[in-house]
N, C-alpha and C positions, 0 to 999 in steps of 0.2 A: 278573367286569366291573365292581366300583367301583375299585377300583387302577386302573384304565385309565384312568379318565376322571379322577381325583384325580392320574396323573400329567400326563397331559395337562394339561388343569388348573394346574398345579403351570408346564411349558411353557408355558402363553401368558403368564401373569403373567412368569416370567423373559425373555420376550422381551418384553414390552411395556417390562417398568424397565429391560432393554439398552437400547432403543433410545428409547424416552423421553427419555433423563440420560445421550443422546448427549452428548461436552463437546468444543467446539471444536480445533480440531490447531494446531500449535502453542505461540508462546508464550504468545500473548493468546487469536489465534483464529487461523479458515481462508480470510480474504478474502486478498486478493494486489492491492497497486495496480503498475500497472508505468506508461512512457511514456519520451517521446524529451526531451530536454534537448536547446531550442535554441541561437544566441543568435544576436543582429542584428549580421551582419561589417558593421566598418564602410567596410571597403573594397568591398567588392560588395556592399550593401543587402542582399543574403539573410541567410538564416535558415538558416544551418548549425550540423549538428549539433555540442554542447560531448563531446565526449570528457573523459573524467575529470571531469565535475563530480560536486563534491557537494549530496545531496539531503536535507532535514532535513527531516522528518515529526510531530507534537505531536500526540497521540489528545486528544480535544477539547475542543477552542481553535478560531476563530473568524477570529485574529489571530496574530501574532505575538510569542510572548513571550518567547524569546531560549532557552529549555528544547524539548531537541528529545527525545525518546521514541527517535524510530530514525534511524540515518543510513546511504545509499551510496552508492556513485560510482559515477555513467556506465559504460558501458560503450565502447569502440573509438569504435560507429557515434551514440550517445548514449543509449541506452536503459536503464533503470535497472530493476530491479522491488524492491518490499518486501513481503515477507511477513509471516504473521503477524500480521494485523492481522482486528481485531473490526468489528462493523457500527457507523457511530456518526459523529458529526463527526471534521474531520478539518484541516489546517492546512499546508499544504507549500510547500515554498522550496527553492532554488538558489544556486552560485556555483559560478563558473567564470573561470578566468587566462589567458588565450590565451598561445601563444608567444613575442607578443612582450610578457608583464608588462598586458595590461591584465585590468580585474578588470568580470564581467560579473554580475549580479545581479538581483533579483526580487522585491516587496516580497510573492509572494507569493499562492495561491491556498489558497479553501476548495473542501468538497466532504464529499458526505454518503456514506457505502455503506451501504447500507441491504439487508435481508435476501434480495434477490430471488438477486443473480449474485453471483459470488464472486468474480469479477476487473472494476478498475474500470481504465481511461485516463485518465492524463491527462499530458498533455505539458506542457510548461514554456518560456517562450519568456523567455531574460536579453535584459538591455540595460545 
């Protein structure tokens, strides 16, 4: 009976250690930022999805440092996804060149990922 109690105690301790030391997935973390990149269409005046826009993201920054930790490209609907983020402060910006060669940019946005949500949506408007 004592042996059974010892085995049970060791198993409970092992489970506590394994679940308590769980590391975040991905390169850095398991948080995800998604959104859509839009550009202000000079002809129609509407905000249209920016396909193939380049999205830049910096960890630990509240302003544009010119140095980016990750980049991604939006799809044909202007949607993008950045995976492998951890909680903390981020700066995000993007740029896009339309079919006529006009370039659209934004000064950028800051946001904070907190521990509660694993996915955050950040839409980007380029002008």
